[in-house]
N, C-alpha and C positions, 0 to 999 in steps of 0.2 A: 504494500500500500504506500503510495506517495503522500506525504504530508507537508504542506507548505503554509507559511504564515503570510497573511495578506494585511498590510498596514495602510492600504490606500483608503482615502476618504470616499464614501459613497458619492457617485457622480450622478445618480438618477434616483427617481422615486422607487424604481424596481428594486434597487439595492436595499432600500430601507423597508419596503413592504413586499417581501417576496411572495410571488404567486405560487399556488400549488400546481406542480407540473404533472401532467398525465404521462406516465412512462410505462411502456411494456416491460414485463418482468425480465426478459432476457437481457435488457440493458442494465437493470439493477444488478443482476447476477454478475455482470462484467465490470461493474464500477469499483475502482479501487484508488481513486485520486481524491484525497480529502483536502479541503481548504479550511483552515482555521482562521476566521476573521476575528482579530483581537477585539474583544468586547462586543462582538456581534454574533449572529447565528453561524454555526458551522455549515459548510456547504460541500458539495462534491462537483467535480467535472466528470461528466459521463463519457462513454466511448464515442458518442455522437456530438461532443463538444458543448453540451448544455451545462450551465452553471446552476446547479439545483440545490436549493435550501430546504424545500418541502416537496413531497410528492403526494399525488392522489392516485390510488390504485383501486380498481374494482375487479374482483375475480372470485375464484372458488376457494373457500376455506377447506383445506385438505387435512389439516391436523391442528389440534389444540392441546398444548401441554402446560397445565398449571404448575407453578413453582413457588417456593417460599420467597424468592427474591424477585418474582415477576413471572409473567406467563409468556410462552412463545407460541405464536401461530404461524402456520405455513399457508401461503396464498399462491394460487397458480392462475395463469392465463394461458392462452393457446401457444405462447412462445417460451414459457419457462415458469419457474417458481422461486420464491424467496421467503426467508424467515423474517418475522417482525416481532419486536419485543414490546410487551405491555407492562409498564412499570406498576409496582404495587400502589394501590390507592389512587390510580389514575381515574379521573372522572369518565363516566361512560353512560350510554343510554341503553344498555342491554344487561341481561342477566347471564352469568357465566354458563349456567346450564342450557341456555339457548344456543350456545356455540357448539353445536353437534354437527360435525362434517358428514357429508358434503353440504355446503351452504354458500349461497352468493352473499358476499359482504363488500362493503366499500370502506376504505380506510384512508386517513391522511397520516403521514409520518415524516419524521425528520432524521437526518443522519447524525450519528455520534461515533467518535472513535472508541473502539473497544478497549477496555483496560485489562490488565493482568499480564503476567509474564509471557504467556504464549499467545495472547490475543493481539494481533497487529492489524486487524481488519476494521471494517465499518459495520456497525449495526444500525438498523432502522427502528426507531422508537415510535410507536403508535401514539398519535395525538387524539384521534377520534375514530370511532368504529360504529358502523350501523349495518344491520341486515338489510339486504336489498333484493332485487329481482334479476332474472335473466335479461329482461328488456333494458334495465339500467346497465348491466354488464356490457350488452351489445352496443349501447350508445357510447359507453366509455371507450370501447375498443375502436370505434370509428374515430373518436376525437384523438386518442393516443396514437393511432396509426397515421392520421393526418399530420399531427405534430411531428412525428418521426420523419415522415417523407419531406416535410419542409426543411427540417434540419439537415437531411442528407444532401439536399441541393446546395446548401451553404458549404458543407464539407467537400462536395465534389468540386465546387468552384474554387475553394481554397487549395485543394490538391493540385489543380491544374494551373495554378498561378503562384507568383511569388508574394502576392498580397492576400488579404483576407482578414476575417475577424481574429484578433490575437488569441481569444479564448479557444476558438476552433483549432487554430494552429497548435496551441499548447496541447490540446487533446490528441491531435494527430501525432505529435512528438512522443507523448507519454504512451499512447496505446499502439504506436507504430502503424497507423491506419494506412491502408492501401485501397485501391479501387475494388479489389476482390471482397474486402470487408464491407464496403458500402453496398455491394450487391447482396451480401448475406443479410445486412440490416434490412434492406428493402424486401427481401424474401420473407423475413419475419413479419413485416407489416402485412404482406399479402396473406401469409399463413393465418394471422389473427383474423383478418377480415373474412376468410373463407368459412369460419365457423358460424358466422351470423346467418340466420335464416329468417324467412318472413315471420313476423310476429303472429302467434296464434290468437284465438279469440280472447278478449279480456276476461279475467277471473271474476266470477260472480261471488262476492263475499258471503252472501247468505248460503249459496250452494256449497261453498267451501266449508263453512261452519257445520252445515248439516251432514256433509260427507265425513268430517272428522268425528262427529258424535256417533254416526252410524258405525264407522270402522273401529272405533276405540271403546265403545260402550261395553261395560260389564253388567253384572246384575244390578248394580246401583247407578248405572249410567257412566258418564265420564266427568272428571273434575274439570272445573273451569280453567285451572292452570294448564291442564293438558291441551285444552282447546286453544289457549293463547299461545302455547309453544308451536302448535301447528300453523296458526295464522301469522305468527311472527316470521316464519320461514317464507311466507309470501309477502312480507314487508307490509302487513296490515297493522295499523296503529291499534293499540289495546282499547282506547276509548271508543273507536269506531266499532270494534268487535263487540264490546259490551252493549253499545246502542243497538246493534243488529240482533244480539241475543235477546234483549228486552222486547224488541219488535216480534221476534219469532215466538216468544212466550205468549205475547198478547194475541198473536194470530193462531194460537193452538197448534203450532208446528212442533214445539218442544215443551217440556215442563221440568220442574225441579223436584225430583223425588226426595232429595235431602239437601240441606244447606251446602251450597258450593258445587252441587252435581247437576248435570243436564242429561236429559234422555228424550229420545224421539217419542212422540205420541202415536 
């Protein structure tokens, strides 16, 4: 991992207010150029020449490992996978038991230098996490692939001339970028876009709730918490689900055989 100190004064609003960059995960896997801005946020220069202080990723949660000193989640997209670290007591809008893979999630994260005698790499620390849908993931892929292609044009122009963005040229020197690698990067964008299919019919929340109750009911029915676990996987807000359940009870579609339990009539 390369580690440099940056003592320059921010020259633009973007330096002071970093945007969340949509980055396909193969690029995160290959990033090892850390920039430590004194008194400011740590950043990285990616293989495609982007100065990244924060990222936004939407993909599939493939594993979740709780730990005493923080949790580790693994997220994948069609181009690769990466681990993300959730610090203890980090604010969140989810329950840990809801993070049952596989699951579509959206996260924002920032880079940190790993500490310890054998850790010389970069770890990505989650700032926010929410459960999302395949439609959200597909929209994110389109945006991330488009951003990547735009950056590749800058890199190609820089490779073929003596001038160009200093940041892009620095990335080219560090990662030893050649035209063959640009082709590989572009193929990853195409690979990601190929998984996107025409959206299916929208989910009917009431039908979803009824199907969960039907499939999971035991002699006492199904507990409300179990219904909410199922609806969260489809990114439905708990308040909306409770409103629909009240409507289904009033319409005699379901009833409560015991406090907190639901059952079909």
